[in-house]
C-alpha positions, 0 to 999 in steps of 0.5 A: 145203298138204295137211293138216287142213284145209289150203288153197291159197295164191295168190301173184302178184308176191311177194304173196298175193292169195287163200287158199282153205281148207275150214276157213274160209268164203270170200267167197261163203259170207260174202255168202250166209250173212249175208243180203246176197245171196239164193240166187236172186240169186246164181244169177242173177248166175252166169247173167249172168256166163256161169258166172264163179266170182266175179261181182264186176261183177254184184254192184256193178251190181245194188247188192248190194254196193259195190266197197269192201265187196267188197274188205273181204270178200275180204281178210277171207276171205283172212286167215281162211283163213290162220288156219284153215290155221295153226291146223290141221295141215300135212303137205306143200306142193306147187306148183300149175299157174299156170293155176289161177285164184284165187277172189275175189282181192284187188287189192292182195295181202298179203306172206307174212310179214305174212299169217302173222304176223297168223295167228300173232297170232290163234292166240296170242290164242286160246291166251291165253284161259282156255278156248282151243278149236280151230276144228275140234275142240271141239263145245260145248253150251249150259249151264244158263243162266237165261232172264233172263240169256239174254235179255240176251246180245248177238245174236252170243252168242245166235246161237252158243247157237242153233247150239251143239248138241254136233255143230258145231265153230267151223268148222261154225258159221262156215259156217252163219252167214257169220262168220269162223272166227276170230270164232266160235272166239274167241266160243266160247272166251269163252262157255266161260270165262263158263259160257254153253257147256260141253263134253260129258262125254267131252271135259271139257277143251279141247285145249291151243293152243300157238303157236311163233314163225316159224323164222328165215330161213323167210320169206327172199326167193328169188333171181331166176329161182328157181321159187316154193316154199313151205316147210311148216316155216313153217306146221307151226312155227306149229301144232306141238303142242310147247309154246312157250317163255314170252315175256318180259312187260312190267313191269305197274308198281307195284301199288296202295299200292306206290311206284314205284322211282325212275328212274335219273338221267341223268349231266349230263355226257352230252349227250342229243340235244334235240328241235327246238323250233318257232318261234313262229307256225309253226303259225298258232296262236301267231302274235303280235298285235303285235311289242310284245306278244310274250307275247300270242297268238291262242290266249290271245285266244280263251280270254279272249274265251270267258270274258268273252262272254255271250249277253245282254251283246252284248260 
């Protein structure tokens, strides 16, 4: 996917197994920048693996990370890279050679529709914030915050304040810290809204983030035997600059002091389907004590026992 930042989507058997983009840190950057693996350990792993791009077996053998942890890291990197592509600009898409092996693929891939819907949901969440930002555009600086308030901030916000120097975007901070581009973008937008960060004078307002729904029929299944192809309309529609039509919001309900409107009564003549009722004793809890005591149950017995028993009574 050529564009800004663009990326590469690796598909296998109809599912996406890896996404690489310069707009989001990959699995290697997440491990190194977060401190899970040092640079010397990573270089040694590459030598032991004979120059493999992703030394998964060495990471597990040396105890640097578990198999489940690596699967989570690879999945998070793939989803974050898809978000970076959708949040940017897509110009065109071209198929690559099938021999081009993906970097840090996941064993069980994600369907393209679900992956793009997740990226669109994240972009919509960023656009709904009071001060939305783009991952690769705004470069905020710390605001004049008193030291006592700065000391009470959680560690993630302190880390963002330390890296926000007016030259780094959310993408740059993500690569520097090993966090996800989406995580840093949301944190930066929230801190701008809370007054902890501010934009320089030349960019006093953040760029408007708009989201569009996926075009109908864009994620259709291709016929058997047809060459694989990706439609750039799917990606460009999500990151288009045209404003999106407002979606209908659910009724929030009555406000404090107001009376909720009465619900329409069901016509007694209509026969609504009734839920199946559970037979007594089906769950093992409502099992009767004796046939002649149909109203008693083990649940009621233990409730009564809990009420009358005391530690010093012995009964």
